[in-house]
C-alpha positions in Angstrom: -17.2 18.3 -12.0 -19.9 19.7 -14.3 -18.6 20.0 -17.5 -18.0 16.4 -17.6 -14.5 14.3 -17.8 -12.4 15.5 -20.3 -11.3 11.5 -21.3 -12.6 9.8 -24.2 -13.1 5.8 -22.2 -13.4 2.8 -24.8 -14.7 0.5 -22.1 -14.0 -3.2 -23.3 -15.2 -5.6 -20.9 -12.4 -7.4 -18.7 -10.4 -4.6 -19.5 -11.1 -2.2 -15.7 -10.4 -5.5 -13.7 -6.8 -6.1 -15.3 -5.7 -2.9 -15.0 -6.6 -2.7 -11.5 -4.7 -5.7 -10.9 -2.0 -4.0 -12.5 -2.2 -1.1 -10.6 -2.3 -3.2 -7.4 1.6 -4.9 -8.6 3.2 -1.4 -9.3 1.6 0.1 -6.2 3.9 -1.8 -4.2 6.5 -1.1 -6.8 10.2 -1.4 -5.0 9.6 -1.9 -1.4 12.8 -3.4 -0.9 14.7 -0.5 -2.6 17.0 1.1 0.3 17.7 4.5 0.1 22.0 4.8 0.3 21.4 8.8 1.5 19.0 8.7 4.4 20.5 11.5 5.9 21.9 14.3 3.7 21.7 18.2 3.3 20.6 19.6 0.1 21.0 22.9 -0.2 18.8 26.1 -0.9 18.1 27.1 -4.5 15.4 29.9 -6.1 12.9 29.9 -8.2 12.6 33.5 -9.6 9.3 35.2 -10.2 9.1 38.8 -11.9 12.5 40.0 -11.1 11.8 38.6 -7.0 13.5 34.9 -5.8 11.9 33.1 -3.3 14.1 30.4 -1.4 13.1 27.0 -0.6 14.2 25.8 2.9 16.8 23.1 2.9 15.9 19.8 4.1 17.6 17.9 6.6 16.6 13.5 7.2 13.3 12.3 6.9 10.8 14.3 8.7 8.3 12.2 11.2 5.3 14.7 9.7 4.0 16.2 12.9 1.0 14.4 13.5 1.1 13.0 17.1 -2.6 11.3 18.0 -3.9 12.4 21.9 -2.7 10.3 24.5 -4.8 6.9 25.5 -6.2 6.2 22.5 -8.3 2.7 22.4 -6.9 0.5 20.3 -9.3 -2.6 19.3 -10.9 -4.5 16.2 -14.3 -5.7 15.2 -14.9 -8.9 13.5 -15.5 -6.8 10.3 -12.5 -5.1 10.6 -10.7 -8.4 11.3 -12.2 -9.8 8.2 -11.4 -6.4 5.6 -7.8 -6.4 7.0 -7.2 -10.4 5.7 -9.4 -9.8 2.7 -7.5 -6.8 1.9 -4.1 -8.8 2.3 -5.2 -11.8 0.2 -6.7 -9.5 -2.7 -3.5 -7.9 -2.6 -0.8 -11.1 -2.4 -3.4 -12.7 -5.6 -3.3 -9.4 -7.5 -7.3 -9.0 -7.2 -8.2 -5.0 -7.5 -9.8 -3.9 -4.4 -12.5 -2.4 -6.2 -13.9 -6.4 -6.7 -14.3 -6.4 -3.0 -17.3 -4.8 -1.5 -16.4 -4.4 1.8 -18.7 -4.8 5.0 -18.2 -1.7 7.4 -15.6 -2.2 9.7 -17.7 0.2 12.3 -17.8 -1.6 16.2 -21.2 -3.9 16.5 -24.2 -2.5 16.0 -26.4 -1.6 19.1 -29.5 -3.2 20.3 -30.5 -0.8 22.6 -34.1 -1.4 23.7 -34.8 -4.5 21.9 -34.1 -2.9 18.6 -31.1 -2.8 16.1 -29.6 0.8 15.4 -28.0 1.1 12.4 -23.9 1.5 12.4 -23.7 4.9 10.5 -24.5 8.1 12.7 -23.2 10.7 9.9 -22.1 10.9 6.5 -20.0 9.9 4.7 -22.5 6.8 5.1 -24.1 4.4 2.2 -26.9 6.8 1.3 -29.9 5.2 -0.8 -32.6 3.6 0.9 -32.6 0.8 4.1 -35.0 -1.8 5.6 -33.4 -2.8 9.3 -36.5 -4.7 10.4 -37.8 -2.3 12.5 -40.9 0.4 11.9 -43.4 1.9 14.0 -46.1 0.7 15.8 -49.6 1.9 16.8 -48.0 3.6 19.6 -45.3 5.6 17.9 -42.5 3.5 19.1 -40.1 1.6 17.0 -40.5 -1.9 17.6 -38.2 -4.6 16.0 -39.6 -7.0 13.6 -38.3 -10.6 11.7 -39.4 -11.8 8.7 -37.8 -13.8 5.7 -38.0 -14.0 2.0 -36.7 -15.9 -0.5 -36.4 -12.9 -2.8 -35.5 -8.9 -2.5 -36.0 -6.4 -5.0 -34.1 -3.4 -5.5 -34.3 -0.9 -8.0 -32.7 2.2 -9.2 -34.1 5.0 -12.0 -31.6 7.1 -12.4 -32.2 10.3 -14.6 -29.0 12.5 -14.2 -25.7 12.1 -11.7 -22.5 14.1 -11.6 -19.8 12.0 -9.7 -16.8 13.8 -9.0 -14.1 12.1 -6.8 -10.2 11.7 -7.4 -8.9 10.2 -4.7 -10.2 6.3 -5.5 -10.3 4.6 -9.0 -11.3 6.6 -11.2 -13.2 10.5 -10.5 -16.4 9.5 -12.0 -17.2 5.7 -11.4 -19.5 4.8 -8.2 -21.6 1.5 -7.7 -25.1 0.7 -6.6 -25.6 -2.1 -4.1 -28.4 -4.4 -3.5 -27.4 -6.1 -0.4 -29.0 -8.9 1.5 -28.3 -11.2 4.3 -29.2 -14.7 3.1 -29.7 -16.9 6.0 -30.6 -21.0 7.0 -28.2 -21.5 4.4 -26.9 -25.6 4.8 -23.3 -26.2 4.2 -21.8 -29.8 4.4 -24.6 -30.5 6.9 -24.9 -27.3 9.1 -28.4 -25.6 8.5 -27.0 -22.2 10.4 -25.0 -20.7 7.3 -25.5 -16.9 6.9 -23.9 -15.1 3.7 -24.2 -11.8 2.5 -25.4 -11.4 -0.7 -24.0 -8.2 -3.2 -25.8 -7.8 -6.2 -23.7 -4.3 -7.6 -23.9 -2.1 -11.2 -21.0 -0.2 -11.6 -21.3 3.5 -12.9 -19.2 4.7 -15.4 -20.9 8.3 -15.6 -18.7 10.1 -18.6 -18.7 7.0 -21.2 -22.5 5.8 -19.7 -20.9 2.1 -19.3 -23.0 0.0 -16.6 -21.2 -3.0 -15.5 -22.6 -5.6 -13.1 -20.2 -7.5 -10.1 -21.1 -10.1 -6.9 -19.5 -10.8 -3.7 -21.1 -13.4 -1.6 -18.8 -13.1 2.6 -19.8 -15.7 5.0 -21.2 -13.9 7.8 -21.8 -17.1 10.2 -19.3 -16.8 12.2 -16.3 -14.4 12.9 -13.5 -15.3 11.0 -15.3 -18.5 9.0 -14.3 -16.9 5.8 -15.6 -18.8 2.4 -13.6 -21.8 2.3 -12.8 -24.2 -0.1 -15.8 -26.8 0.4 -18.7 -23.8 0.9 -19.7 -23.7 -3.1 -20.5 -26.6 -5.2 -20.6 -24.8 -8.9 -20.2 -21.3 -9.7 -19.5 -19.2 -13.0 -17.1 -16.6 -10.6 -14.4 -16.2 -8.6 -13.8 -18.4 -5.3 -10.7 -16.9 -3.0 -10.7 -19.7 -0.3 -10.8 -18.2 3.3 -12.0 -15.0 2.0 -14.9 -14.4 -0.5 -16.6 -14.8 -3.9 -17.2 -12.4 -6.5 -17.9 -12.6 -10.0 -17.7 -10.0 -12.5 -20.7 -10.4 -15.6 -21.7 -8.2 -18.5 -21.5 -4.3 -19.1 -23.7 -1.9 -21.6 -23.6 1.6 -23.2 -26.1 3.0 -20.9 -27.0 6.7 -21.1 -29.3 8.1 -18.0 -32.0 7.8 -17.8 -32.8 4.0 -17.1 -33.9 2.2 -14.7 -32.2 -0.9 -13.2 -34.1 -3.6 -11.1 -31.8 -6.3 -9.1 -33.1 -9.3 -8.0 -31.3 -11.7 -4.9 -33.3 -15.1 -5.4 -33.0 -18.0 -2.9 -33.9 -20.9 -4.4 -32.9 -24.9 -4.2 -31.5 -26.4 -7.1 -29.6 -30.0 -7.6 -30.7 -30.6 -4.4 -28.7 -27.8 -2.9 -29.3 -24.0 -1.6 -28.5 -22.0 -4.8 -28.7 -18.2 -5.1 -29.2 -16.2 -8.5 -28.2 -12.9 -9.0 -30.7 -11.3 -11.3 -31.2 -7.7 -13.0 -34.1 -6.5 -15.4 -32.3 -3.2 -17.3 -35.1 -0.1 -19.1 -32.8 2.3 -21.2 -33.6 5.2 -22.0 -35.0 4.3 -25.1 -37.6 1.8 -23.7 -35.5 -1.8 -24.5 -35.3 -3.8 -21.2 -32.7 -6.1 -21.4 -33.0 -8.5 -18.4 -31.1 -11.8 -17.4 -29.3 -13.8 -14.5 -25.5 -13.4 -14.8 -24.0 -15.5 -12.0 -25.8 -18.7 -10.4 -24.2 -19.8 -7.4 -24.9 -23.4 -5.9 -23.5 -24.0 -2.1 -22.3 -27.6 -0.8 -25.5 -28.6 1.3 -23.7 -32.2 1.2 -20.5 -33.9 -0.7 -23.4 -36.1 -2.3 -26.9 -34.7 -1.2 -30.0 -37.4 -1.2 -32.4 -35.2 0.0 -33.6 -31.3 -0.9 -31.5 -29.0 1.6 -33.9 -26.6 3.3 -34.9 -23.3 1.2 -32.6 -20.7 2.1 -34.3 -16.8 3.0 -32.8 -13.6 3.3 -33.6 -12.7 6.9 -34.6 -9.1 7.5 -34.2 -8.8 11.9 -34.7 -5.9 13.5 -33.5 -7.2 17.1 -30.7 -8.6 17.1 -27.3 -8.0 15.4 -25.6 -11.2 13.3 -23.0 -13.4 14.1 -19.9 -10.6 13.5 -22.2 -7.7 14.4 -23.8 -6.3 11.8 -27.4 -6.4 10.6 -29.1 -8.7 8.9 -31.1 -6.0 6.8 -32.2 -4.8 2.8 -30.3 -2.1 1.5 -30.3 -0.5 -2.0 -27.2 2.4 -1.8 -24.9 4.7 -3.8 -21.0 4.2 -2.9 -17.8 4.3 -4.3 -16.3 1.6 -6.8 -15.4 -1.1 -4.3 -12.5 -1.4 -1.9 -13.8 0.3 0.9 -14.1 3.7 -0.8 -16.3 6.8 -0.8 -17.7 9.2 -3.3 -19.0 12.7 -3.9 -22.1 13.6 -6.1 -22.2 16.8 -7.2 -25.6 16.4 -8.7 -27.8 13.6 -8.7 -31.9 13.0 -9.6 -32.8 9.5 -8.8 -35.4 7.4 -7.4 -34.7 3.8 -5.1 -37.4 1.4 -4.3 -37.0 -1.7 -1.9 -39.4 -4.7 -2.1 -39.9 -8.0 -0.9 -41.7 -11.3 -2.0 -43.4 -13.6 0.6 -43.6 -17.1 0.3 -46.1 -18.3 -2.2 -46.8 -14.9 -3.8 -46.5 -13.6 -6.7 -46.6 -9.8 -5.8 -43.5 -8.0 -4.6 -44.6 -5.6 -1.7 -42.6 -2.7 -0.3 -40.4 -2.6 2.8 -43.2 -1.2 5.6 -40.1 1.1 6.9 -37.2 3.1 4.9 -34.1 5.2 6.0 -32.2 7.2 3.7 -29.0 5.2 4.1 -28.0 1.5 4.3 -25.6 0.1 7.1 -23.3 -3.6 6.2 -21.4 -1.9 3.1 -18.2 0.0 3.7 -18.5 1.7 0.8 -20.1 5.4 0.9 -21.4 8.8 -0.7 -21.7 12.2 0.3 -23.9 15.0 -1.3 -27.3 13.7 -1.4 -30.4 14.6 -0.2 -33.6 12.5 -0.3 -37.1 12.7 0.9 -40.2 10.0 -0.3 -43.9 11.0 -0.6 -45.0 7.8 1.1 -48.2 6.3 0.2 -48.8 2.1 -0.4 -45.5 2.1 -2.7 -43.4 4.5 -1.5 -39.8 5.1 -2.8 -36.7 7.2 -2.0 -36.2 9.9 -4.5 -32.6 11.6 -4.1 -31.4 15.2 -5.4 -28.5 17.5 -4.5 -27.9 18.4 -0.9 -26.9 17.2 2.8 -26.4 13.8 3.4 -28.6 13.2 6.7 -29.5 9.9 7.8 -33.0 10.5 8.5 -36.0 7.8 8.4 -38.3 8.2 5.4 -41.6 6.5 5.8 -42.4 3.9 8.4 -40.4 4.9 11.1 -40.8 6.9 14.6 -40.1 11.0 13.1 -40.5 10.0 9.2 -42.5 12.6 7.5 -43.7 12.3 3.8 -43.4 14.9 0.9 -40.4 17.5 1.2 -39.4 21.3 1.6 -37.4 23.2 -1.1 -35.1 25.8 -0.2 -33.3 27.9 -2.8 -29.9 29.8 -1.7 -28.3 31.8 -4.0 -24.6 32.4 -2.2 -22.4 35.3 -3.0 -19.0 34.1 -3.5 -20.7 31.1 -5.7 -18.2 28.7 -4.1 -19.1 28.9 -0.6 -19.7 26.2 1.0 -22.7 24.9 2.8 -23.7 22.8 5.8 -26.5 21.5 7.1 -28.2 19.6 10.2 -31.9 18.6 11.2 -33.1 21.0 14.0 -33.5 24.5 15.1 -30.1 25.5 16.4 -26.6 24.4 14.8 -25.0 21.5 15.5 -21.7 20.7 13.5 -21.8 17.4 15.4 -24.4 16.2 13.4 -23.9 18.5 10.1 -23.8 17.5 6.5 -22.3 18.9 3.3 -24.6 20.0 0.8 -23.0 20.4 -2.9 -23.5 24.1 -4.4 -23.4 24.5 -8.0 -21.1 26.6 -10.0 -23.6 29.3 -10.0 -23.9 29.6 -6.5 -27.8 29.2 -6.9 -28.6 25.7 -4.7 -31.9 24.2 -4.7 -32.6 21.0 -2.1 -35.3 19.7 -1.7 -35.5 18.3 1.8 -37.7 15.8 4.0 -40.6 18.1 5.7 -38.7 19.3 9.2 -36.6 22.4 10.4 -33.2 22.6 9.3 -30.2 25.3 10.2 -27.7 25.8 7.7 -24.0 27.2 7.8 -22.4 28.9 4.6 -18.9 29.5 5.0 -15.6 30.6 2.7 -11.6 31.1 3.8 -11.4 34.8 5.1 -15.1 35.4 4.9 -17.7 35.4 7.8 -20.1 32.9 7.7 -24.0 33.0 7.4 -26.3 30.9 9.6 -29.5 30.3 8.9 -32.6 28.2 9.8 -35.5 26.8 8.3 -38.8 25.4 7.9 -40.8 25.5 4.7 -39.8 25.8 1.2 -38.3 29.4 0.3 -35.9 31.3 -1.3 -32.9 33.4 0.0 -29.7 35.3 -1.0 -26.8 34.9 1.2 -23.8 37.3 1.1 -20.6 36.7 3.1 -18.8 39.8 3.9 -15.0 39.4 3.8 -12.7 39.1 6.9 -9.4 37.8 6.7 -9.3 37.7 10.2 -10.7 34.4 10.2 -7.9 33.2 7.4 -7.6 30.0 5.9 -10.4 27.8 7.6 -12.2 26.3 4.9 -10.6 24.5 1.7 -9.9 26.2 -1.6 -12.5 25.2 -4.4 -13.1 27.0 -7.6 -15.5 25.2 -10.5 -14.2 27.7 -13.1 -12.0 30.6 -14.2 -15.2 33.3 -12.4 -14.7 31.1 -8.9 -11.0 32.0 -8.2 -11.2 36.1 -7.4 -12.7 34.6 -4.0 -10.3 32.5 -2.9 -7.6 34.3 -4.3 -5.2 37.2 -2.5 -4.8 39.0 -5.4 -4.2 38.7 -9.6 -6.3 38.6 -12.8 -5.4 35.3 -14.1 -3.0 36.6 -16.3 0.9 35.3 -16.8 2.2 38.5 -15.6 -0.6 38.9 -12.7 -1.8 35.5 -11.5 -4.2 34.6 -9.3 -2.2 33.8 -6.1 -4.2 31.1 -4.2 -5.2 32.6 -0.4 -2.3 31.5 2.3 -3.9 33.0 5.3 -3.0 30.9 7.7 -4.4 32.8 10.4 -7.3 30.4 10.8 -7.1 26.7 11.0 -9.5 24.6 9.1 -13.2 24.0 10.9 -13.4 20.3 11.9 -16.4 19.9 9.5 -13.8 19.2 6.5 -12.6 16.5 8.5 -14.7 13.9 7.1 -13.5 10.0 6.2 -15.8 7.0 6.0 -14.8 3.5 7.5 -12.1 2.8 5.3 -10.6 6.7 5.9 -11.8 8.0 2.2 -11.6 11.6 3.5 -14.1 13.6 2.0 -12.3 17.0 1.0 -9.3 18.0 -0.9 -7.2 20.9 0.6 -7.4 22.2 -2.5 -10.1 21.7 -5.6 -9.1 23.3 -9.1 -11.5 22.3 -11.6 -11.9 23.6 -15.2 -9.8 26.5 -15.4 -7.7 28.3 -17.8 -6.4 31.3 -15.8 -2.7 31.5 -14.7 -3.2 30.3 -11.0 -0.1 30.3 -8.4 -0.3 28.5 -5.4 2.8 29.1 -3.0 3.4 29.1 0.7 0.0 27.3 1.5 -1.1 26.2 4.7 -0.4 22.2 5.1 -4.6 21.8 5.5 -4.2 20.0 8.9 -7.1 19.0 9.9 -8.3 18.0 13.5 -10.9 15.2 14.2 -13.0 16.9 17.0 -16.6 15.6 15.5 -17.8 12.5 17.2 -17.9 9.8 14.5 -14.1 11.2 13.3 -13.1 11.2 17.2 -14.5 7.7 18.4 -13.0 6.2 15.2 -9.3 7.4 15.7 -9.8 6.1 19.1 -11.0 2.9 18.3 -8.5 2.2 15.3 -5.7 4.0 17.2 -5.4 6.3 14.1 -4.1 9.9 14.4 -6.4 12.4 16.0 -5.1 14.8 12.7 -4.4 14.7 9.1 -3.6 16.9 6.5 -6.0 17.6 3.6 -5.0 16.8 -0.3 -4.6 19.5 -3.0 -6.3 18.5 -6.0 -6.2 20.3 -9.8 -8.6 18.9 -12.5 -8.9 19.8 -15.9 -7.2 22.6 -15.8 -4.1 24.6 -17.3 -1.7 27.2 -15.9 -1.2 26.3 -12.6 1.9 27.4 -11.0 2.4 25.0 -7.8 5.7 26.2 -6.3 7.7 27.1 -2.8 5.0 25.3 -0.5 7.9 24.3 2.5 5.5 21.5 3.5 3.0 19.4 1.4 2.1 16.4 3.2 -1.1 15.2 2.3 -3.3 12.5 3.7 -2.0 9.6 5.9 -4.0 6.4 5.5 -4.0 5.2 1.5 -2.3 2.1 1.4 -5.3 0.6 -0.7 -6.3 3.3 -3.0 -4.8 6.2 -5.1 -4.7 9.6 -2.7 -1.4 11.8 -3.4 -0.3 14.7 -1.5 -1.3 16.5 -5.3 -3.2 15.3 -7.7 -3.0 16.7 -11.6 -5.6 15.0 -13.0 -6.0 16.1 -16.7 -4.4 19.2 -16.2 -1.6 20.6 -18.8 0.7 23.5 -19.6 1.3 23.6 -15.5 4.5 23.8 -12.9 5.0 22.2 -9.4 8.7 23.4 -9.1 10.5 24.4 -5.4 8.7 22.2 -3.3 9.3 20.0 -0.1 7.2 16.9 -0.4 7.2 14.9 2.8 5.4 12.3 1.7 3.4 9.3 3.3 2.0 7.9 0.2 1.8 9.3 -3.1 3.7 12.6 -3.3 2.3 13.8 -6.7 0.0 11.9 -9.3 -0.2 13.6 -12.7 -2.5 11.6 -15.3 -4.1 12.6 -18.8 -2.6 15.7 -18.7 0.6 16.8 -21.0 3.3 19.3 -21.2 3.5 19.9 -17.4 7.3 20.4 -15.6 8.3 18.9 -12.4 11.4 20.9 -11.3 13.2 21.4 -7.8 11.3 19.4 -5.4 12.4 17.7 -2.6 10.1 14.5 -2.1 10.9 13.0 1.4 9.5 9.6 3.4 7.2 10.7 6.2 5.8 9.0 8.6 3.4 9.5 11.0 2.8 8.7 15.4 0.2 6.5 15.8 -1.1 4.8 18.6 -1.1 1.8 16.2 1.7 2.2 14.1 0.1 -0.3 12.0 -2.7 1.9 11.0 0.1 3.8 8.7 -0.5 1.4 5.8 2.5 3.1 4.2 5.3 3.0 5.8 8.3 1.9 3.9 6.6 2.3 0.9 6.3 5.9 -0.2 6.2 6.6 -3.6 7.3 10.1 -5.0 6.1 10.4 -7.9 3.7 8.4 -10.1 3.2 9.6 -14.2 0.3 8.4 -16.3 0.6 11.0 -19.0 3.2 12.0 -21.6 5.0 15.1 -22.7 6.1 16.4 -19.2 9.6 17.3 -18.4 10.9 15.9 -14.8 13.9 17.2 -14.2 16.4 18.9 -11.2 14.3 17.2 -8.4 15.9 15.1 -4.7 13.7 12.1 -4.8 14.9 10.5 -1.3 11.6 8.0 -1.0 12.2 4.5 -0.9 10.0 4.3 -4.2 11.2 7.6 -6.5 9.2 7.3 -9.4 6.6 5.1 -11.6 5.5 5.6 -15.0 3.0 2.1 -15.0 2.7 0.8 -18.2 -1.4 1.8 -18.5 -4.2 4.1 -18.7 -5.3 4.9 -15.1 -8.8 6.1 -16.5 -9.5 3.4 -19.4 -7.2 0.7 -17.9 -6.0 0.6 -22.0 -2.2 -1.0 -21.8 0.0 2.6 -22.6 3.3 3.6 -22.3 4.6 7.0 -20.9 7.3 9.0 -22.5 8.6 12.0 -20.7 11.8 13.4 -20.2 13.6 13.1 -17.4 16.5 15.5 -17.6 17.6 18.1 -20.2 20.8 18.4 -22.3 23.5 18.6 -19.2 24.1 22.4 -19.3 25.4 25.5 -17.2 22.9 25.6 -13.9 22.7 29.6 -14.7 20.5 29.2 -17.7 17.2 30.2 -17.0 14.2 28.0 -18.4 10.8 30.0 -18.2 7.5 28.2 -17.4 4.3 29.7 -16.5 6.1 33.1 -15.8 8.8 31.3 -13.5 12.1 31.4 -14.4 13.8 28.5 -13.6 17.8 28.1 -13.0 20.3 26.2 -10.8 21.2 22.7 -9.5 19.4 21.4 -6.7 22.5 19.9 -5.1 24.4 22.9 -6.1 26.4 22.2 -8.8 27.3 23.7 -11.7 25.5 21.9 -14.1 21.6 21.3 -14.6 20.6 17.6 -16.1 18.4 15.2 -14.5 17.3 14.4 -11.0 19.1 13.6 -7.7 17.7 9.5 -6.8 18.8 8.4 -3.7 19.0 5.1 -4.8 20.9 5.2 -8.0 24.2 3.1 -7.4 22.1 0.3 -5.6 22.1 -3.4 -6.9 18.9 -2.5 -7.8 19.9 0.7 -9.8 23.4 0.4 -10.5 26.2 3.1 -10.9 26.7 3.6 -14.6 23.3 1.8 -15.8 21.3 4.5 -17.7 19.0 5.6 -18.5 18.1 5.3 -14.6 14.2 3.6 -14.3 14.2 3.0 -9.9 14.4 -0.9 -10.9 12.1 -0.4 -13.9 9.8 1.7 -12.7 10.3 4.0 -15.6 8.5 2.0 -17.9 9.8 3.8 -20.8 12.8 6.2 -21.8 14.6 7.3 -17.8 16.9 10.1 -16.5 19.9 9.9 -18.7 22.0 12.6 -16.8 21.3 11.6 -13.1 22.5 14.1 -10.7 25.3 13.0 -8.7 27.3 14.3 -5.7 30.0 12.2 -6.5 32.2 12.2 -9.8 32.1 8.6 -11.3 35.2 6.6 -13.0 35.4 3.8 -14.6 36.5 0.4 -13.4 37.0 -1.5 -16.7 37.5 -5.1 -16.8 39.2 -6.9 -20.3 39.4 -11.0 -20.4 41.6 -13.0 -22.6 41.8 -16.5 -23.8 37.9 -17.2 -23.8 36.6 -18.4 -27.0 34.6 -15.4 -28.9 31.6 -14.5 -27.8 31.7 -16.8 -24.6 29.5 -15.1 -21.9 31.5 -14.3 -18.8 30.7 -12.3 -15.7 31.8 -9.7 -12.8 30.2 -8.8 -9.7 31.1 -5.9 -7.7 28.6 -4.4 -4.2 26.7 -7.4 -5.2 25.3 -6.7 -8.9 27.0 -8.4 -11.6 27.9 -7.5 -15.3 27.6 -10.5 -18.0 28.6 -9.9 -21.5 30.0 -11.7 -24.8 32.4 -9.3 -25.5 36.1 -9.3 -24.3 35.5 -5.8 -22.1 32.8 -5.2 -18.9 32.8 -1.4 -17.6 31.5 -0.2 -14.0 31.3 3.1 -12.7 32.3 4.1 -9.5 32.5 6.7 -7.2 36.3 7.5 -6.4 38.2 7.6 -3.4 37.2 3.7 -2.3 38.8 0.7 -2.9 36.3 -2.1 -4.6 35.9 -5.4 -4.4 35.4 -7.9 -7.0 34.7 -11.5 -8.1 34.4 -13.3 -11.3 31.7 -15.6 -12.3 32.9 -19.4 -13.3 33.1 -20.2 -17.0 32.8 -24.3 -17.4 36.5 -25.2 -18.5 38.2 -22.5 -18.1 40.0 -20.9 -15.1 40.0 -17.1 -14.3 43.3 -15.5 -12.6 42.5 -13.6 -10.8 39.1 -14.6 -10.3 38.8 -12.2 -7.1 40.5 -9.2 -6.1 40.0 -5.8 -5.0 40.6 -2.4 -7.3 41.8 1.1 -5.4 39.5 4.4 -7.5 41.2 7.6 -6.8 40.6 9.9 -9.8 40.8 7.8 -13.6 39.6 4.8 -14.4 41.4 1.8 -13.5 42.0 -1.5 -15.9 41.8 -5.2 -14.7 43.0 -7.5 -17.1 41.4 -10.8 -16.1 43.5 -14.1 -18.1 41.2 -17.5 -18.6 43.0 -20.5 -19.1 
């Protein structure tokens, strides 16, 4: 992200929660809408550019998406997968934003091979940070398991600087810090075997320097146990019966650097087991803010007479807990809830983890630490870690590959760091690294490269193998084992094709991913469309909740003219072990398509692409095939969207033109069809900005277009006002945008005006009711001149005999209109017979009260007489 977000944020406590709840309601809008044109043929049309004509392939029917998993995949579910599925379903039904759920990992049960536990995560994306799993090295150099109990656990993060960037979750710059522990020996209604996952969670909005805090409690006592109504006696937050508990705490303006210390404290209050969620924040000017934002008492008995047993946090390195996760302690960085991930383009931070023994007043650093946690589903990438060791060790976090490795107190851990500086040409080449003297893509992790192309990584002192790669360039491999610097120059090799995504962080990087152009309106950069190669499986990484790490295109902070046309579909096969195992385990497809993202840009032209498909698994996120975030003066034209979830999402920009696109619902074949969460509710277009022109498109998706009435970034209420049609005019008239001439009618008609809407003429969107709004989804304004295959004519009902201003009604095809005047008008296509019925009016009889009219090429008039 580099230059930071361009949006001003006036964060108000609670508005984020309300906005996300609104998002969930709007995300599900229109599921019951049925398209009336399931199979149709759209004529080809043209987008003129520089005197040339580009043709769009006609669309017939609903494509399958073409993604088929390998045969024989095994479909099963872990206890946490069932818990998460239930939690997300209940949260959606109750309007609770998924970002209030800090979900447990849905990975399979952790291993206990060799008598010790082994963490769930094998590769990034993972909950990077600091974890203590109850295992440590013994005097023989072998890791062994221990079981310990503590009344208090402290986690601390000093955040000196941070640069998050991830467009596919709730907002680009939000992430969480989580102190996660498991409370055991909890007495609930006389049963003292309770185990509960305790999460103390700061949420940071980097652009606005806003720090909030929340908490979650989950029942880990047994599979399917849930947080039942009788579990808690008193609390300050929200108990969602049968699922989980959460509370939204205070927020502060908190520019970096700052230090936040979190405390999960267990006690007995009023004879009942009790948890305190405490914090202490040291601001950049040295001010200390501290307190307890939530206190939760468990219901040990209906009317306790004796004090319950003291609950304790258990760290168990020998066995897993009842739902297959670890009883560990971890402080980590992850996405903003809902199982999301986040990418750190840059970070300078430290993390520490301490425990307080019984009858002690001194916190002691955990005896062993790893560079990641394991119980939580929120993840991150782009973080390299090392530790100096010593009597009070901490993890040091910087930019680099997110490698899962021991930091101290475990076999293979090494103190200190080596510093590696690489100068890359082109500067937007990708870097991956794995530990070891040989390159191994199965264990490699991505390392961010700054826009300058000069990347410095501080790594735990081991040997590392790097691979540097970029579409149409020969990859370069390098092995390092000590501090140093190197120049890495990639040479052009078009025979390799587009085997990496196309990323640029500024105008200067566009040339390296373009087939030509200089960035002017008459000679724009044309993004590389050389489909000779297939994407490397390195770019298929996703986390437990199928949030992808990489978009296929990421263009940020540019104002040069850029054309993206004839693009490959950025299909990626899940050939790496983690992704392949997940796909087999959950019955999801073994391939997917990366999305296209444009951030803080102007003069982008995404035109004439025969297939824009996007990521298939996105039922609980904002993943769109195409995202324009803060992007203005740009064009989306002549594309065929095969919509898996959201076709295109526009937010925070203005003066964009969406023209001549076909949005068709697509479904992906999967061994477990339920894993494709968005089936039957695909949304063609979401708009969170004003000033755009959207016309001459064909919307064939179940949900055609929505403009939710809030700002996607700030959460503030907002009405978006856009133009969904132009004044009707001959289709031969040409409108110029970014050097492209737009003319014609997508249905082959002689007039250009609005859009074709497949559900126009249904009871939710009746003929003649204008503007068209997709049943209210377009919250302000709408299409006043929709495109039609048919000609509409009037059926006019005129009544006589009722007193003035008496309401009466007529129904045709399930759509009822009422009036207090003496006429009611319907618009319907010609050459059809329409049955009607007249609604009752107390004290009067209608004649006729039902009937049918034939409509052939002109208006029909029906008189209703009341007596």
